[in-house]
Backbone as CSV, one residue per row, in Angstrom:
resi,resn,N_x,N_y,N_z,CA_x,CA_y,CA_z,C_x,C_y,C_z
1,UNK,6.864,-19.105,0.439,8.286,-19.405,-0.362,8.991,-18.540,0.486
2,UNK,9.030,-16.942,1.264,9.907,-16.439,1.600,10.126,-16.687,2.655
3,UNK,9.526,-17.308,3.402,10.154,-17.909,4.501,11.138,-19.207,4.621
4,UNK,10.723,-20.086,3.061,12.057,-21.527,2.719,13.456,-20.938,1.946
5,UNK,12.951,-19.294,1.617,14.216,-18.500,1.115,14.883,-18.078,1.416
6,UNK,14.398,-17.094,2.556,14.986,-16.362,3.248,15.157,-16.344,4.830
7,UNK,14.308,-16.922,5.383,14.651,-18.054,6.965,12.992,-17.536,7.569
8,UNK,13.720,-17.248,9.023,11.728,-16.698,9.601,12.627,-15.188,9.613
9,UNK,13.298,-14.256,10.133,13.718,-13.253,10.301,13.056,-12.129,9.626
10,UNK,13.489,-11.461,9.949,13.209,-10.178,9.508,12.739,-9.513,7.711
11,UNK,13.956,-10.187,7.205,14.120,-10.821,5.707,12.295,-11.177,4.219
12,UNK,12.560,-12.057,5.614,10.770,-12.909,4.933,9.546,-11.874,4.890
13,UNK,10.110,-11.163,5.864,9.082,-9.855,6.021,8.960,-8.992,6.008
14,UNK,10.293,-8.375,5.174,10.179,-7.164,4.486,9.988,-7.796,2.812
15,UNK,10.375,-9.093,2.550,9.709,-9.323,1.099,8.325,-9.160,0.930
16,UNK,7.375,-10.563,1.609,6.498,-10.949,2.509,5.717,-9.206,1.970
17,UNK,5.841,-8.503,2.425,5.060,-7.070,2.432,4.945,-6.384,1.245
18,UNK,6.383,-6.316,0.458,7.127,-5.687,-0.368,6.294,-6.294,-1.624
19,UNK,6.289,-7.949,-1.463,5.314,-8.324,-2.723,4.020,-7.806,-2.769
20,UNK,3.082,-8.041,-0.638,2.011,-7.183,-0.848,1.522,-5.886,-1.851
21,UNK,2.498,-5.132,-1.209,2.329,-3.862,-2.021,2.279,-3.510,-3.573
22,UNK,4.279,-3.674,-3.794,4.594,-3.657,-5.382,3.190,-4.196,-6.500
23,UNK,2.723,-4.926,-6.068,1.933,-5.556,-7.618,0.403,-4.510,-7.554
24,UNK,-0.306,-4.684,-6.306,-0.777,-3.674,-6.332,-0.703,-1.581,-7.140
25,UNK,0.625,-1.676,-5.711,0.264,-0.248,-6.836,1.051,-0.204,-7.934
26,UNK,2.171,-1.369,-8.886,2.052,-1.403,-9.947,1.091,-0.947,-10.431
27,UNK,-0.290,-1.942,-10.848,-1.233,-2.026,-11.546,-2.168,-0.795,-11.291
28,UNK,-2.291,-0.058,-10.151,-3.013,0.604,-10.319,-2.285,2.078,-11.046
29,UNK,-0.634,1.970,-10.976,-0.085,3.046,-11.116,-0.602,3.218,-13.089
30,UNK,-0.342,1.824,-13.232,0.063,0.874,-14.870,-1.949,1.155,-16.003
31,UNK,-2.733,1.631,-15.041,-4.256,2.007,-15.301,-4.606,3.162,-15.547
32,UNK,-3.684,4.301,-14.178,-3.610,5.436,-13.987,-3.008,6.441,-15.196
33,UNK,-2.409,5.561,-16.400,-1.479,6.380,-16.941,-1.567,5.664,-18.140
34,UNK,-2.345,4.362,-18.705,-2.962,4.191,-20.094,-4.337,4.238,-19.873
35,UNK,-4.470,4.919,-18.846,-5.756,5.360,-18.833,-6.224,7.174,-19.373
36,UNK,-5.536,7.675,-19.413,-5.565,8.848,-19.797,-5.724,9.295,-21.318
37,UNK,-6.840,10.200,-21.119,-6.997,10.638,-22.957,-6.368,11.546,-24.034
38,UNK,-5.797,10.003,-25.303,-4.854,11.055,-26.028,-5.037,12.359,-26.777
39,UNK,-6.324,12.341,-26.485,-6.749,13.708,-26.485,-5.792,15.422,-26.120
40,UNK,-6.019,14.693,-24.539,-5.392,15.839,-23.806,-3.672,15.730,-24.438
41,UNK,-2.932,14.428,-24.110,-1.431,14.619,-25.343,-1.408,15.501,-26.585
42,UNK,-2.362,14.977,-27.235,-2.386,15.768,-28.758,-2.700,17.309,-28.664
43,UNK,-3.569,17.577,-27.627,-3.885,18.984,-27.816,-2.384,19.480,-26.785
44,UNK,-1.866,19.262,-26.514,-0.038,19.730,-26.145,0.428,19.920,-26.909
45,UNK,0.947,18.268,-27.216,1.506,18.424,-28.682,1.548,18.914,-29.971
46,UNK,-0.339,19.521,-30.364,-0.214,20.222,-31.496,0.003,21.541,-30.596
47,UNK,0.006,22.099,-29.188,0.717,23.792,-28.895,1.687,23.311,-28.761
48,UNK,3.066,22.686,-29.300,3.962,22.714,-29.029,5.000,22.105,-28.025
49,UNK,3.482,20.856,-26.666,4.366,20.651,-25.816,5.501,20.198,-26.122
50,UNK,7.018,19.977,-25.265,7.941,18.539,-25.098,7.750,17.312,-24.280
51,UNK,8.033,16.279,-24.840,7.487,15.323,-24.836,7.947,14.996,-22.668
52,UNK,8.671,16.036,-22.151,8.438,16.127,-20.703,8.043,16.668,-20.383
53,UNK,7.011,17.786,-20.961,6.015,18.672,-20.473,4.843,17.616,-20.747
54,UNK,4.376,17.198,-21.557,3.203,15.892,-21.412,3.257,15.127,-20.004
55,UNK,4.453,14.954,-19.725,4.731,13.916,-18.757,4.302,14.266,-17.518
56,UNK,4.052,15.605,-17.439,4.409,16.700,-16.095,3.450,17.538,-16.599
57,UNK,2.807,17.633,-17.184,1.583,18.436,-17.249,0.106,17.916,-16.891
58,UNK,0.117,16.150,-18.147,-0.639,15.300,-17.916,-0.632,14.263,-17.476
59,UNK,0.347,13.839,-17.935,0.480,12.168,-17.286,0.861,11.770,-15.801
60,UNK,1.515,12.655,-15.200,2.088,12.660,-14.196,0.347,12.706,-13.058
61,UNK,-0.380,14.296,-13.418,-1.221,13.812,-12.661,-2.518,13.290,-12.664
62,UNK,-2.480,13.032,-14.079,-3.935,12.109,-14.247,-3.369,10.667,-13.312
63,UNK,-1.540,9.978,-13.583,-1.969,8.710,-12.740,-1.454,9.308,-10.966
64,UNK,-1.604,10.029,-10.913,-1.221,10.120,-9.452,-2.521,9.911,-8.631
65,UNK,-3.468,10.125,-8.721,-4.654,9.389,-8.331,-4.903,8.614,-8.459
66,UNK,-4.582,7.751,-9.157,-4.255,6.329,-9.630,-3.320,5.531,-8.354
67,UNK,-2.129,6.404,-8.911,-0.883,5.671,-7.496,-1.027,5.993,-5.997
68,UNK,-2.324,7.491,-5.465,-2.228,7.210,-3.732,-3.026,6.453,-3.876
69,UNK,-4.316,5.465,-5.029,-5.173,4.664,-4.228,-4.881,3.957,-4.319
70,UNK,-4.066,3.725,-5.040,-3.268,1.558,-4.256,-2.395,1.725,-3.776
71,UNK,-2.279,3.395,-3.343,-1.310,2.880,-1.374,-2.337,3.072,-0.792
72,UNK,-3.048,3.545,-0.700,-3.874,3.008,0.606,-5.147,2.118,0.825
73,UNK,-5.032,0.777,-0.671,-5.260,0.092,-0.568,-4.645,-1.323,-0.418
74,UNK,-2.982,-0.976,-0.838,-2.283,-2.060,-0.316,-1.502,-1.210,1.393
75,UNK,-1.819,-0.445,1.869,-0.939,-0.420,3.157,-1.668,-1.261,3.700
76,UNK,-3.469,-1.790,4.135,-4.438,-2.489,4.469,-3.270,-3.909,3.512
77,UNK,-3.555,-4.074,3.344,-2.704,-6.016,2.654,-1.411,-5.703,3.382
78,UNK,-0.277,-4.955,3.318,0.365,-4.938,3.763,0.463,-5.246,5.527
79,UNK,-0.140,-4.534,5.977,-0.301,-4.403,7.094,-0.957,-6.038,7.444
80,UNK,-1.508,-7.143,7.471,-1.964,-7.964,6.887,-1.542,-9.035,6.566
81,UNK,-0.752,-8.798,5.347,0.750,-9.877,5.486,1.818,-10.056,6.351
82,UNK,1.656,-8.945,7.137,3.151,-8.711,7.916,2.034,-9.214,9.516
83,UNK,1.858,-8.979,9.981,0.781,-9.896,11.159,0.948,-11.496,10.651
84,UNK,0.739,-11.610,9.176,0.140,-13.393,9.275,1.802,-14.042,9.131
85,UNK,2.518,-13.203,8.570,4.102,-13.934,8.338,4.857,-13.654,9.889
86,UNK,4.373,-12.673,11.042,4.547,-12.584,12.517,3.273,-13.820,13.144
87,UNK,2.474,-14.126,12.595,2.080,-15.165,13.417,2.879,-15.972,13.078
88,UNK,2.957,-17.151,12.010,3.069,-18.381,11.283,4.858,-18.753,12.092
89,UNK,5.285,-17.167,11.382,7.552,-17.175,11.821,7.996,-16.405,12.963
90,UNK,7.329,-15.426,14.127,7.634,-15.145,14.789,8.008,-14.935,16.078
91,UNK,8.361,-14.917,17.152,8.468,-14.456,18.665,8.320,-13.223,19.361
92,UNK,8.201,-12.458,18.469,7.353,-10.712,18.777,6.314,-10.137,17.610
93,UNK,6.149,-9.648,18.284,4.996,-8.870,17.307,3.484,-9.428,17.682
94,UNK,2.706,-8.400,16.829,1.232,-8.703,16.951,0.594,-9.363,16.603
95,UNK,1.567,-10.742,14.998,0.987,-12.133,14.985,1.446,-12.827,16.335
96,UNK,2.968,-12.878,16.346,3.035,-13.330,17.829,2.296,-13.670,18.469
97,UNK,1.424,-11.951,18.436,0.948,-12.132,20.325,-0.409,-12.227,20.843
98,UNK,-1.344,-12.749,19.160,-1.926,-13.339,18.881,-2.696,-14.775,18.754
99,UNK,-1.404,-14.797,18.185,-1.301,-16.718,18.094,-0.610,-17.598,19.482
100,UNK,-0.466,-16.263,20.232,0.104,-16.828,21.768,-1.097,-16.722,22.392
101,UNK,-1.785,-15.844,22.325,-3.195,-15.178,22.947,-4.455,-16.146,22.643
102,UNK,-4.374,-16.660,22.075,-5.243,-17.993,21.555,-4.841,-19.153,21.705
103,UNK,-3.169,-19.418,22.211,-2.877,-20.495,22.214,-3.403,-20.864,24.111
104,UNK,-3.252,-19.707,24.686,-3.322,-19.854,25.929,-4.897,-19.444,26.869
105,UNK,-5.694,-19.656,25.318,-7.111,-19.319,25.559,-7.327,-17.521,26.421
106,UNK,-6.566,-16.724,26.101,-6.634,-14.800,26.547,-7.461,-14.674,25.494
107,UNK,-8.836,-14.594,25.532,-9.626,-13.953,24.574,-8.639,-12.211,24.628
108,UNK,-9.127,-11.688,25.758,-8.688,-10.328,26.246,-7.476,-10.209,25.749
109,UNK,-6.132,-10.456,25.813,-5.267,-10.134,24.809,-6.058,-10.353,23.473
110,UNK,-6.709,-11.075,22.633,-6.634,-11.643,21.144,-7.082,-10.371,20.716
111,UNK,-8.378,-10.107,21.683,-9.612,-8.736,21.545,-8.179,-7.456,21.181
112,UNK,-7.421,-7.892,22.323,-6.615,-5.745,22.630,-5.737,-5.940,20.984
113,UNK,-4.985,-7.181,20.250,-3.820,-7.215,19.375,-4.982,-6.897,18.195
114,UNK,-5.882,-7.742,18.397,-7.053,-6.885,16.871,-7.628,-5.342,17.307
115,UNK,-8.052,-4.653,18.046,-8.212,-3.714,18.703,-6.884,-2.933,17.820
116,UNK,-5.728,-2.893,18.635,-4.286,-2.294,18.353,-4.652,-2.602,16.577
117,UNK,-5.008,-3.690,16.179,-4.492,-3.781,14.585,-5.059,-3.012,13.923
118,UNK,-6.867,-2.129,14.364,-7.552,-1.663,13.796,-7.293,-0.115,14.146
119,UNK,-6.467,0.054,14.622,-6.575,1.606,14.726,-4.624,1.856,13.877
120,UNK,-4.417,0.625,13.970,-3.599,1.380,13.424,-2.968,1.115,11.869
121,UNK,-4.123,0.598,11.348,-4.862,0.145,9.780,-5.384,1.592,9.748
122,UNK,-6.384,1.613,10.570,-7.194,3.798,10.640,-5.826,4.319,9.893
123,UNK,-4.964,4.548,11.550,-3.819,5.334,10.906,-3.584,5.506,9.585
124,UNK,-3.618,4.545,9.117,-2.404,3.786,8.041,-3.625,4.851,6.957
125,UNK,-4.650,4.691,6.983,-4.951,5.198,6.145,-5.516,6.481,6.506
126,UNK,-5.450,6.760,7.544,-6.265,8.526,7.819,-4.464,9.454,7.261
127,UNK,-3.733,8.777,7.048,-2.431,9.105,6.869,-2.064,8.833,5.236
128,UNK,-2.299,8.411,4.504,-2.551,8.194,3.135,-3.896,9.296,2.841
129,UNK,-4.763,9.328,3.034,-5.940,10.165,2.708,-5.500,11.562,2.648
130,UNK,-4.712,12.406,3.595,-3.843,13.223,4.368,-2.912,12.982,3.045
131,UNK,-2.472,12.235,3.166,-0.868,12.703,1.833,-1.605,12.793,0.370
132,UNK,-2.925,12.118,0.242,-3.673,12.576,-0.350,-4.286,13.785,-1.850
133,UNK,-5.256,14.378,0.047,-5.109,15.580,-0.185,-4.362,16.728,-0.168
134,UNK,-3.236,16.396,0.590,-2.189,17.178,0.089,-1.746,17.686,-1.590
135,UNK,-1.666,16.567,-1.926,-0.807,16.616,-3.271,-2.348,16.627,-4.041
136,UNK,-3.248,16.463,-3.595,-4.364,16.663,-5.102,-5.434,18.008,-4.029
137,UNK,-4.887,18.765,-4.377,-5.964,20.066,-3.697,-6.387,20.500,-5.225
138,UNK,-5.755,20.132,-6.117,-6.475,20.567,-7.523,-8.208,19.903,-7.220
139,UNK,-8.250,18.915,-6.533,-9.302,18.145,-7.112,-10.010,18.039,-6.230
140,UNK,-11.307,17.966,-6.765,-12.385,18.813,-6.035,-13.334,17.315,-5.336
């Protein structure tokens, strides 16, 4: 649908990747915010905490783990979605390289592109894991 409405340019690729990412991240964030133990909020409220303090001291730290997990999961889907859109509509990029090499029966180029995608996916995962470790240093 993105290709039909936005064309074969960069806009359809961005829309596809955004659609892949936003639902996973949003659902994980929503789950993190709703899975919070209500007793924690009640204890802080009894101690006189304002709603803003409850948000920053309880809700956001509890949802941060869910948010970062959603980002790590969606990074893989975003990469796969971008390659698939390139495979279908583009005239450059790794998806195009895979389609072209497959049509010309050049297995070495196909495997080289797959290795590059695997390294890119691993790099994204490691970057997001490092971000998670930095933001959640209090977690064991």
